[in-house]
KOLRO-721164 format. One record per residue (C-alpha): z, x, y. Coordinates in nm, 3 decimals. Layout:
BEGIN
- pz; px; py
- Z; X; Y
...
This chain:
BEGIN
- pz; px; py
- 14.194; 18.393; 6.613
- 14.369; 18.065; 6.531
- 14.654; 18.120; 6.289
- 14.963; 17.968; 6.130
- 15.067; 17.668; 5.929
- 15.257; 17.395; 6.116
- 15.613; 17.421; 5.986
- 15.800; 17.189; 6.221
- 15.738; 16.900; 6.460
- 16.016; 16.774; 6.685
- 16.007; 16.506; 6.954
- 16.258; 16.415; 7.225
- 16.303; 16.127; 7.467
- 16.317; 16.283; 7.817
- 16.377; 16.058; 8.117
- 16.420; 16.118; 8.490
- 16.600; 15.852; 8.700
- 16.326; 15.831; 8.965
- 16.395; 15.460; 9.018
- 16.702; 15.556; 9.222
- 16.468; 15.671; 9.503
- 16.204; 15.400; 9.474
- 15.947; 15.653; 9.353
- 15.663; 15.496; 9.158
- 15.730; 15.143; 9.286
- 15.423; 14.920; 9.293
- 15.313; 14.558; 9.319
- 15.274; 14.471; 8.953
- 15.464; 14.156; 8.867
- 15.427; 13.789; 8.794
- 15.710; 13.553; 8.877
- 15.897; 13.836; 9.042
- 15.745; 13.980; 9.361
- 15.820; 14.340; 9.271
- 15.862; 14.381; 8.899
- 15.787; 14.753; 8.893
- 16.073; 14.853; 9.120
- 16.259; 15.060; 8.864
- 16.024; 15.306; 8.692
- 16.208; 15.605; 8.547
- 15.941; 15.869; 8.497
- 15.976; 15.974; 8.135
- 15.803; 16.147; 7.847
- 15.796; 16.169; 7.470
- 15.812; 16.548; 7.442
- 15.665; 16.706; 7.129
- 15.716; 17.065; 7.010
- 15.504; 17.217; 6.731
- 15.612; 17.533; 6.551
- 15.416; 17.740; 6.298
- 15.493; 18.011; 6.047
- 15.277; 18.259; 6.242
- 15.452; 18.581; 6.343
- 15.355; 18.540; 6.710
- 15.633; 18.282; 6.755
- 15.416; 18.068; 6.983
- 15.490; 17.697; 7.009
- 15.276; 17.405; 7.115
- 15.415; 17.155; 7.363
- 15.280; 16.806; 7.414
- 15.383; 16.507; 7.623
- 15.286; 16.150; 7.684
- 15.399; 15.969; 7.996
- 15.617; 15.655; 7.999
- 15.838; 15.466; 8.246
- 16.174; 15.477; 8.069
- 16.232; 15.191; 7.827
- 15.990; 15.215; 7.539
- 15.994; 15.592; 7.519
- 16.206; 15.559; 7.207
- 15.926; 15.353; 7.051
- 15.671; 15.628; 7.126
- 15.913; 15.879; 6.970
- 15.917; 15.668; 6.652
- 15.536; 15.661; 6.650
- 15.520; 16.040; 6.687
- 15.751; 16.079; 6.388
- 15.529; 15.838; 6.192
- 15.227; 16.062; 6.265
- 15.412; 16.385; 6.180
- 15.315; 16.392; 5.808
- 14.951; 16.436; 5.913
- 15.041; 16.770; 6.074
- 15.324; 16.922; 5.874
- 15.221; 17.209; 5.645
- 14.863; 17.189; 5.774
- 14.689; 17.509; 5.882
- 14.615; 17.515; 6.256
- 14.280; 17.680; 6.185
- 14.184; 17.391; 5.958
- 14.279; 17.139; 6.228
- 14.073; 17.294; 6.508
- 13.800; 17.393; 6.265
- 13.735; 17.024; 6.201
- 13.895; 16.872; 6.509
- 13.678; 16.561; 6.496
- 13.788; 16.499; 6.139
- 14.154; 16.555; 6.225
- 14.129; 16.325; 6.527
- 13.988; 16.056; 6.299
- 14.260; 16.118; 6.046
- 14.526; 16.051; 6.308
- 14.355; 15.746; 6.456
- 14.253; 15.600; 6.119
- 14.584; 15.607; 5.933
- 14.544; 15.297; 5.718
- 14.881; 15.145; 5.806
- 14.937; 15.271; 6.162
- 14.585; 15.174; 6.268
- 14.679; 14.809; 6.221
- 14.913; 14.825; 6.522
- 14.640; 14.984; 6.735
- 14.367; 15.051; 6.670
- 14.333; 15.343; 6.911
- 14.547; 15.177; 7.173
- 14.909; 15.115; 7.264
- 15.210; 15.305; 7.139
- 15.036; 15.473; 6.845
- 14.761; 15.607; 7.072
- 15.018; 15.736; 7.322
- 15.187; 15.915; 7.033
- 14.851; 16.053; 6.923
- 14.803; 16.194; 7.274
- 15.143; 16.364; 7.267
- 15.076; 16.523; 6.929
- 14.723; 16.639; 7.014
- 14.829; 16.767; 7.357
- 15.067; 16.997; 7.166
- 14.787; 17.111; 6.933
- 14.561; 17.197; 7.229
- 14.846; 17.379; 7.403
- 14.910; 17.590; 7.093
- 14.539; 17.663; 7.042
- 14.498; 17.776; 7.403
- 14.809; 17.994; 7.382
- 14.687; 18.163; 7.067
- 14.356; 18.234; 7.242
- 14.548; 18.367; 7.544
- 14.375; 18.130; 7.786
- 14.467; 17.835; 8.006
- 14.323; 17.521; 7.849
- 14.050; 17.476; 8.112
- 13.927; 17.827; 8.041
- 13.934; 17.770; 7.664
- 13.708; 17.468; 7.718
- 13.479; 17.640; 7.969
- 13.427; 17.940; 7.740
- 13.373; 17.735; 7.424
- 13.024; 17.716; 7.279
- 12.879; 17.371; 7.360
- 12.812; 17.301; 6.990
- 13.172; 17.382; 6.903
- 13.304; 17.168; 7.187
- 13.090; 16.870; 7.086
- 13.217; 16.906; 6.728
- 13.571; 16.829; 6.855
- 13.470; 16.485; 6.981
- 13.458; 16.151; 6.800
- 13.142; 15.963; 6.897
- 13.223; 15.661; 6.684
- 13.167; 15.337; 6.881
- 12.994; 15.507; 7.178
- 12.661; 15.626; 7.035
- 12.485; 15.331; 7.200
- 12.543; 15.509; 7.534
- 12.612; 15.872; 7.439
- 12.495; 16.051; 7.125
- 12.616; 16.388; 7.005
- 12.283; 16.542; 7.102
- 12.300; 16.395; 7.452
- 12.652; 16.534; 7.493
- 12.533; 16.875; 7.378
- 12.244; 16.865; 7.622
- 12.479; 16.783; 7.913
- 12.700; 17.079; 7.821
- 12.399; 17.306; 7.769
- 12.267; 17.225; 8.116
- 12.618; 17.282; 8.249
- 12.593; 17.647; 8.147
- 12.361; 17.707; 8.444
- 12.567; 17.818; 8.745
- 12.889; 17.799; 8.546
- 13.009; 18.144; 8.649
- 12.964; 18.068; 9.020
- 13.148; 17.735; 8.989
- 13.435; 17.903; 8.807
- 13.461; 18.157; 9.089
- 13.457; 17.871; 9.339
- 13.749; 17.703; 9.160
- 13.950; 18.024; 9.142
- 13.897; 18.085; 9.514
- 13.935; 17.735; 9.657
- 14.071; 17.502; 9.388
- 13.990; 17.138; 9.314
- 14.031; 16.883; 9.598
- 14.331; 16.652; 9.569
- 14.461; 16.335; 9.733
- 14.823; 16.232; 9.772
- 15.000; 15.917; 9.657
- 15.345; 16.047; 9.746
- 15.363; 15.893; 10.096
- 15.324; 15.521; 10.041
- 15.501; 15.378; 9.738
- 15.567; 15.009; 9.787
- 15.943; 15.049; 9.776
- 15.952; 15.301; 10.060
- 16.080; 15.199; 10.402
- 15.856; 15.239; 10.708
- 16.070; 15.531; 10.821
- 16.022; 15.709; 10.488
- 15.650; 15.634; 10.491
- 15.611; 15.777; 10.842
- 15.816; 16.085; 10.761
- 15.623; 16.163; 10.442
- 15.288; 16.091; 10.602
- 15.361; 16.321; 10.897
- 15.469; 16.598; 10.661
- 15.153; 16.554; 10.450
- 14.933; 16.578; 10.760
- 15.113; 16.897; 10.863
- 15.047; 17.036; 10.514
- 14.675; 16.973; 10.547
- 14.627; 16.656; 10.343
- 14.318; 16.454; 10.437
- 14.312; 16.192; 10.158
- 14.586; 15.931; 10.118
- 14.652; 15.640; 9.883
- 14.867; 15.338; 9.967
- 15.011; 15.078; 9.729
- 14.921; 14.715; 9.805
- 14.928; 14.375; 9.644
- 15.273; 14.220; 9.680
- 15.248; 14.053; 10.022
- 14.928; 14.032; 10.228
- 15.087; 14.039; 10.572
- 15.307; 14.330; 10.472
- 15.003; 14.511; 10.332
- 14.816; 14.462; 10.660
- 15.113; 14.597; 10.853
- 15.164; 14.898; 10.626
- 14.793; 14.982; 10.606
- 14.765; 14.964; 10.984
- 15.065; 15.191; 11.014
- 14.923; 15.455; 10.780
- 14.566; 15.428; 10.916
- 14.695; 15.477; 11.270
- 14.891; 15.781; 11.156
- 14.609; 15.953; 10.967
- 14.330; 15.854; 11.206
- 13.983; 15.712; 11.136
- 13.832; 16.030; 10.993
- 14.076; 16.070; 10.701
- 14.012; 15.907; 10.363
- 14.226; 15.609; 10.261
- 14.245; 15.451; 9.916
- 14.436; 15.141; 9.802
- 14.601; 15.064; 9.468
- 14.699; 14.712; 9.356
- 14.831; 14.812; 9.011
- 14.673; 14.513; 8.831
- 14.841; 14.255; 9.053
- 14.561; 14.008; 9.125
- 14.340; 13.753; 8.957
- 13.970; 13.814; 9.018
- 13.913; 13.569; 9.311
- 14.242; 13.677; 9.467
- 14.136; 14.043; 9.456
- 13.815; 13.966; 9.644
- 13.992; 13.752; 9.906
- 14.274; 14.002; 9.957
- 14.043; 14.300; 9.996
- 13.829; 14.113; 10.248
- 14.142; 14.099; 10.464
- 14.214; 14.471; 10.414
- 13.856; 14.589; 10.467
- 13.923; 14.662; 10.835
- 14.121; 14.970; 10.728
- 13.809; 15.119; 10.564
- 13.944; 15.198; 10.215
- 13.719; 15.410; 9.995
- 13.832; 15.214; 9.690
- 14.065; 14.950; 9.555
- 14.230; 15.072; 9.237
- 14.319; 14.848; 8.943
- 14.258; 14.521; 9.130
- 14.308; 14.312; 8.815
- 14.392; 14.344; 8.444
- 14.276; 14.683; 8.311
- 14.125; 14.502; 8.011
- 13.910; 14.268; 8.221
- 13.579; 14.450; 8.225
- 13.374; 14.156; 8.354
- 13.642; 14.078; 8.611
- 13.613; 14.430; 8.747
- 13.236; 14.389; 8.755
- 13.269; 14.067; 8.957
- 13.506; 14.231; 9.204
- 13.283; 14.536; 9.228
- 12.977; 14.327; 9.311
- 13.167; 14.122; 9.571
- 13.304; 14.429; 9.753
- 12.972; 14.611; 9.789
- 12.893; 14.450; 10.129
- 13.236; 14.565; 10.251
- 13.168; 14.925; 10.148
- 13.467; 14.928; 9.913
- 13.441; 15.076; 9.565
- 13.643; 14.985; 9.256
- 13.847; 15.248; 9.073
- 14.021; 15.209; 8.740
- 14.108; 15.388; 8.418
- 14.469; 15.500; 8.411
- 14.552; 15.222; 8.163
- 14.219; 15.205; 7.978
- 14.309; 15.221; 7.612
- 14.023; 15.430; 7.482
- 13.666; 15.554; 7.523
- 13.528; 15.213; 7.421
- 13.682; 15.039; 7.725
- 13.541; 15.312; 7.949
- 13.202; 15.273; 7.785
- 13.196; 14.903; 7.866
- 13.318; 14.954; 8.224
- 13.028; 15.194; 8.275
- 12.777; 14.964; 8.104
- 12.888; 14.669; 8.317
- 12.873; 14.870; 8.641
- 13.231; 14.760; 8.692
- 13.361; 15.071; 8.867
- 13.245; 15.331; 9.118
- 13.529; 15.578; 9.048
- 13.646; 15.657; 8.696
- 14.011; 15.752; 8.651
- 14.090; 15.929; 8.326
- 14.453; 15.983; 8.225
- 14.549; 16.290; 8.024
- 14.808; 16.103; 7.816
- 14.672; 15.746; 7.789
- 14.361; 15.845; 7.592
- 14.376; 16.043; 7.267
- 14.436; 16.377; 7.438
- 14.166; 16.625; 7.535
- 13.928; 16.515; 7.259
- 13.883; 16.160; 7.385
- 13.899; 16.251; 7.754
- 13.606; 16.489; 7.708
- 13.392; 16.211; 7.563
- 13.469; 15.998; 7.870
- 13.385; 16.283; 8.109
- 13.049; 16.317; 7.936
- 12.979; 15.942; 7.954
- 13.067; 15.944; 8.325
- 12.819; 16.229; 8.377
- 12.544; 16.033; 8.204
- 12.613; 15.728; 8.425
- 12.649; 15.943; 8.741
- 12.995; 15.805; 8.813
- 13.244; 16.044; 8.978
- 13.567; 16.112; 8.791
- 13.881; 16.101; 9.009
- 14.169; 16.135; 8.760
- 14.501; 15.956; 8.758
- 14.801; 16.189; 8.783
- 15.166; 16.200; 8.888
- 15.457; 16.088; 8.673
- 15.597; 16.354; 8.440
- 15.345; 16.628; 8.379
- 15.028; 16.428; 8.440
- 14.930; 16.659; 8.728
- 15.003; 16.965; 8.513
- 14.776; 16.838; 8.235
- 14.489; 16.667; 8.414
- 14.415; 16.964; 8.640
- 14.274; 17.142; 8.334
- 14.041; 16.853; 8.252
- 13.902; 16.805; 8.602
- 13.850; 17.177; 8.661
- 13.658; 17.192; 8.332
- 13.461; 16.884; 8.439
- 13.345; 17.056; 8.758
- 13.260; 17.388; 8.596
- 13.087; 17.262; 8.281
- 12.996; 16.893; 8.319
- 12.964; 16.735; 8.666
- 12.880; 17.062; 8.848
- 12.952; 16.881; 9.175
- 13.233; 16.794; 9.412
- 13.024; 16.540; 9.604
- 12.820; 16.245; 9.487
- 12.571; 16.012; 9.646
- 12.643; 15.692; 9.459
- 12.492; 15.348; 9.480
- 12.777; 15.100; 9.499
- 12.713; 14.881; 9.195
- 12.344; 14.974; 9.213
- 12.283; 14.633; 9.366
- 12.239; 14.690; 9.737
- 11.958; 14.943; 9.796
- 12.050; 14.983; 10.160
- 12.410; 15.081; 10.088
- 12.474; 15.436; 9.979
- 12.817; 15.593; 9.988
- 12.866; 15.968; 9.997
- 13.201; 16.041; 9.839
- 13.392; 16.350; 9.734
- 13.537; 16.393; 9.389
- 13.911; 16.442; 9.398
- 14.217; 16.439; 9.175
- 14.540; 16.248; 9.240
- 14.853; 16.445; 9.322
- 15.211; 16.320; 9.334
- 15.488; 16.555; 9.440
- 15.750; 16.465; 9.178
- 15.927; 16.657; 8.900
- 15.709; 16.970; 8.894
- 16.020; 17.183; 8.913
- 16.103; 17.089; 8.553
- 15.792; 17.260; 8.414
- 15.764; 17.623; 8.312
- 15.413; 17.642; 8.460
- 15.405; 17.387; 8.745
- 15.091; 17.297; 8.938
- 15.003; 17.509; 9.238
- 14.865; 17.321; 9.539
- 14.706; 17.514; 9.826
- 14.531; 17.350; 10.119
- 14.547; 17.013; 9.942
- 14.372; 17.149; 9.633
- 14.473; 17.221; 9.274
- 14.453; 17.594; 9.207
- 14.338; 17.670; 8.849
- 14.630; 17.760; 8.620
- 14.627; 18.117; 8.495
- 14.896; 18.100; 8.226
- 14.785; 18.046; 7.868
- 14.818; 17.691; 7.733
- 14.798; 17.335; 7.863
- 15.083; 17.365; 8.120
- 15.281; 17.116; 7.908
- 15.591; 17.325; 7.846
- 15.906; 17.205; 8.021
- 16.213; 17.411; 8.102
- 16.460; 17.376; 7.815
- 16.750; 17.333; 8.059
- 16.573; 17.035; 8.219
- 16.499; 16.879; 7.881
- 16.861; 16.908; 7.770
- 16.995; 16.759; 8.094
- 16.752; 16.466; 8.095
- 16.737; 16.384; 7.726
- 16.810; 16.016; 7.675
- 17.079; 15.892; 7.623
- 17.299; 16.196; 7.557
- 17.180; 16.441; 7.823
- 17.422; 16.528; 8.102
- 17.232; 16.328; 8.366
- 17.218; 16.011; 8.156
- 17.573; 16.034; 8.027
- 17.695; 16.022; 8.389
- 17.458; 15.742; 8.496
- 17.529; 15.524; 8.192
- 17.903; 15.577; 8.229
- 17.880; 15.472; 8.596
- 17.695; 15.154; 8.498
- 17.970; 15.062; 8.248
- 18.237; 15.115; 8.512
């Protein structure tokens, strides 16, 4: 039973100085060869309280890279009046209507719409609502979704702007068909977990020694799927990709990520030079907004057997719709905090199912692994019903069929700061069993890393002054 009126919303700027170790470094940059050398994994951290006697709180986050988190915090505070003094039962009872209320605020919508800082803030707020709902039901979020009646679940989603590819009835039908075999798939997840791949070994700022050490450790731990950052220097990419391919062997899966570095022709030329290392995909080869550019790259890479993956910086369901329509990607990468929380992510999962495109979520950062595991486990149990796909690359070359496994990204950073951290066994995400969305952080960690007055930042900022 959903209960309580929202009595308080607070939001804090929490930052971790990950740039000190080169974690998260990638090739994105223009005039400067390595612009993204200093990402500090951060989050706008929302806490919802109600007047219910159970004392439960809802926790929500959205991921950032340090600077700018304060802007997201301002946006969260601007959205707060939509929640304060509202009954939680009324919110989830008409979740589609509430989602539209948040994303259609007459004044805030102007600086979106449904994109950018306001949409990130929307994700943080709604992540907290879903966490609180799941806690009140006594279930982990994935289980709340799996157990929900398909009609009820569909009623949470906003189909505005996507009915040309997915109607409410089509979404319901997908979920209805997903009921068949659902119990067996849930048992499979509980026993074996959801397959993961690691990005932790090959950040661009890592030395060769660090790369080798981390790669060796990952192999010892049973990892079979690896992603390497590329895009800054071709000869260095060739050297690093050869190094990692030689270490993992020909039978392991290798992916590459350019983090939006290239123009369209450059992406095609660069990947032709890296094709010898047999990457399954190239991720974010160009601007995340360039749908037709991705389609051009996708078509050009088909003969090389390389797919295109993107999505971690897709603003909303409309961009995903167009990427699917244009056959611009072979692997769809949702992000639990970039889109408008669970509501919008579910609509994208359903569109991906209709287009038969495997979902391989983006994760890492602060809490992205904790959150997205719920979405991808739900996807397997209730939507995709598969861990393997036979996909036609771009549907253009009849003779080329790629058999690929669905998998979820994993990055081994900052999990120790969460009350319910992810559990990885045999390179797979094990389904969370604690109630909620796994969004709650340890209060001690939040206090220490709150910017700029937490203990960690007071010391670092004082050192910079001196």
